[in-house]
C-alpha positions as semicolon CSV with decimal commas, in nm:
position;residue;x (nm);y (nm);z (nm)
1;X;6,017;25,449;-0,550
2;X;6,359;25,278;-0,563
3;X;6,501;25,218;-0,194
4;X;6,886;25,314;-0,090
5;X;6,877;24,888;-0,108
6;X;6,856;24,821;-0,459
7;X;7,121;25,171;-0,530
8;X;7,395;25,014;-0,414
9;X;7,645;24,934;-0,709
10;X;7,704;24,549;-0,821
11;X;8,059;24,418;-0,725
12;X;8,267;24,439;-1,024
13;X;8,482;24,200;-1,123
14;X;8,702;24,386;-1,410
15;X;8,918;24,655;-1,304
16;X;8,686;25,001;-1,295
17;X;8,582;25,102;-0,957
18;X;8,230;25,179;-0,918
19;X;8,093;25,472;-0,674
20;X;7,759;25,555;-0,552
21;X;7,736;25,945;-0,331
22;X;7,321;25,956;-0,230
23;X;7,197;26,327;0,002
24;X;6,941;26,324;0,259
25;X;7,051;26,026;0,409
26;X;6,980;25,987;0,746
27;X;7,107;25,781;1,006
28;X;6,919;25,526;1,018
29;X;6,867;25,454;0,681
30;X;7,286;25,408;0,745
31;X;7,290;25,151;0,950
32;X;7,022;24,992;0,733
33;X;7,275;24,915;0,456
34;X;7,516;24,831;0,697
35;X;7,365;24,598;0,803
36;X;7,294;24,482;0,421
37;X;7,615;24,475;0,376
38;X;7,758;24,343;0,608
39;X;7,820;24,016;0,477
40;X;7,971;24,139;0,173
41;X;8,370;24,273;0,319
42;X;8,454;24,459;-0,105
43;X;8,197;24,747;-0,039
44;X;8,314;25,089;0,137
45;X;8,049;25,257;0,361
46;X;8,127;25,611;0,440
47;X;7,904;25,919;0,600
48;X;7,908;26,209;0,677
49;X;7,574;26,478;0,732
50;X;7,361;26,275;0,538
51;X;7,561;26,224;0,307
52;X;7,674;25,818;0,200
53;X;7,883;25,691;0,002
54;X;7,922;25,315;-0,104
55;X;8,214;25,222;-0,312
56;X;8,236;24,924;-0,470
57;X;8,688;24,910;-0,579
58;X;8,800;24,774;-0,870
59;X;9,106;24,528;-0,925
60;X;9,382;24,781;-0,915
61;X;9,249;24,898;-0,594
62;X;9,192;24,565;-0,377
63;X;9,596;24,474;-0,478
64;X;9,726;24,782;-0,407
65;X;9,568;24,728;-0,070
66;X;9,652;24,371;0,031
67;X;10,008;24,469;-0,045
68;X;9,952;24,836;0,181
69;X;9,873;24,572;0,443
70;X;10,107;24,269;0,378
71;X;10,400;24,470;0,406
72;X;10,301;24,727;0,707
73;X;10,191;24,363;0,939
74;X;10,511;24,247;0,870
75;X;10,685;24,600;0,931
76;X;10,523;24,552;1,291
77;X;10,597;24,183;1,359
78;X;11,009;24,239;1,223
79;X;10,993;24,524;1,436
80;X;10,804;24,351;1,746
81;X;10,593;24,666;1,736
82;X;10,297;24,579;1,881
83;X;9,896;24,633;1,763
84;X;9,604;24,490;1,664
85;X;9,471;24,462;1,243
86;X;9,140;24,625;1,240
87;X;9,120;24,553;0,875
88;X;8,816;24,730;0,720
89;X;8,630;24,756;1,061
90;X;8,337;24,977;1,064
91;X;8,413;25,270;1,232
92;X;8,124;25,503;1,331
93;X;8,013;25,782;1,574
94;X;7,604;25,862;1,563
95;X;7,704;26,185;1,809
96;X;7,947;26,290;1,530
97;X;7,738;26,221;1,187
98;X;8,052;26,080;1,055
99;X;8,138;25,681;0,993
100;X;8,407;25,545;0,771
101;X;8,549;25,146;0,656
102;X;8,924;25,243;0,626
103;X;9,131;25,024;0,330
104;X;9,325;24,911;0,638
105;X;9,357;24,985;1,003
106;X;9,547;24,924;1,271
107;X;9,516;25,020;1,717
108;X;9,820;24,967;1,903
109;X;9,883;24,861;2,259
110;X;9,546;24,740;2,311
111;X;9,270;24,563;2,138
112;X;8,971;24,666;2,264
113;X;8,985;25,048;2,085
114;X;8,639;25,111;1,916
115;X;8,839;25,426;1,706
116;X;9,186;25,295;1,544
117;X;9,515;25,507;1,578
118;X;9,601;25,454;1,253
119;X;9,397;25,476;0,951
120;X;9,504;25,330;0,537
121;X;9,300;25,415;0,267
122;X;9,381;25,372;-0,097
123;X;9,234;25,644;-0,366
124;X;9,161;25,532;-0,694
125;X;8,937;25,768;-0,778
126;X;8,837;26,076;-0,543
127;X;8,515;26,088;-0,420
128;X;8,247;26,384;-0,290
129;X;8,270;26,228;0,109
130;X;8,534;26,434;0,297
131;X;8,781;26,155;0,438
132;X;9,020;26,407;0,633
133;X;8,697;26,576;0,824
134;X;8,539;26,205;0,839
135;X;8,845;26,073;1,041
136;X;8,869;26,408;1,235
137;X;8,520;26,383;1,380
138;X;8,625;25,991;1,503
139;X;8,870;26,135;1,635
140;X;9,107;25,862;1,421
141;X;9,501;26,004;1,479
142;X;9,710;25,897;1,172
143;X;9,581;25,876;0,851
144;X;9,779;25,782;0,521
145;X;9,635;25,791;0,206
146;X;9,780;25,628;-0,093
147;X;9,750;25,799;-0,447
148;X;9,909;25,766;-0,698
149;X;10,212;25,572;-0,582
150;X;10,323;25,805;-0,285
151;X;10,101;25,871;0,035
152;X;9,997;26,147;0,212
153;X;10,049;26,118;0,545
154;X;9,857;26,355;0,840
155;X;9,805;26,357;1,221
156;X;9,544;26,524;1,438
157;X;9,697;26,750;1,589
158;X;9,441;27,080;1,696
159;X;9,158;27,192;1,455
160;X;9,196;27,578;1,522
161;X;9,546;27,529;1,373
162;X;9,473;27,318;1,130
163;X;9,159;27,340;1,044
164;X;9,278;27,357;0,690
165;X;9,295;27,036;0,693
166;X;9,028;26,928;0,972
167;X;9,292;26,954;1,270
168;X;9,564;26,682;1,108
169;X;9,919;26,850;0,998
170;X;10,093;26,674;0,717
171;X;10,366;26,527;0,786
172;X;10,659;26,430;0,621
173;X;10,730;26,063;0,885
174;X;10,479;25,858;1,071
175;X;10,404;26,005;1,430
176;X;10,297;25,671;1,527
177;X;10,547;25,461;1,389
178;X;10,865;25,707;1,331
179;X;11,128;25,418;1,241
180;X;10,905;25,337;0,874
181;X;11,071;25,513;0,621
182;X;10,751;25,569;0,457
183;X;10,912;25,625;0,079
184;X;11,052;25,365;0,084
185;X;10,789;25,132;0,222
186;X;10,613;25,354;-0,112
187;X;10,861;25,210;-0,339
188;X;10,812;24,860;-0,215
189;X;10,402;24,881;-0,245
190;X;10,437;24,978;-0,610
191;X;10,665;24,693;-0,690
192;X;10,477;24,411;-0,908
193;X;10,634;24,127;-0,762
194;X;10,496;24,008;-0,462
195;X;10,806;23,837;-0,317
196;X;11,005;24,091;-0,476
197;X;10,859;24,326;-0,305
198;X;10,819;24,131;0,045
199;X;11,243;24,074;-0,018
200;X;11,339;24,393;-0,070
201;X;11,144;24,565;0,157
202;X;11,327;24,343;0,434
203;X;11,646;24,368;0,330
204;X;11,574;24,736;0,380
205;X;11,433;24,761;0,702
């Protein structure tokens, strides 16, 4: 029998993205895979109700992820916003049967939080796991999805009122970082040269 570990997609050196989805995965098996991949930061692992998804991101994905993280961190520092970068740390809750590894995530005010306040997801190819539902169960306050050169923002409100989005309200501007112009940030992220992107972003904020 082939083990889950043997099914893990190889890290890619080209610009393609590999995605593996497995059903009927126990929580213990999920944690075993996390332990196996502990020293390999290339993969992103998501878990929801015994469905496991492992992604080996493309170069394009990693480039966009790095650009977003760089500009967000720059903004926080420039505006003296107290924050704590949690990178792609694994966030999970056994009772809720949910786990995720955001591309970038941040907490504010307190560096001891296990659950980030803000999670950022870069979407190049869509997966089968409902990411909003996963983050809702984990209690992440705000989620930003980057897809097709723009952001979609969601803020966790009330499960009954916003049932279609698992308790999240889709918003135009960030609740956690209200002064940040999200459309301008997106424009700067699409600039190919990182120095040019940084210079334009600095001038605009």
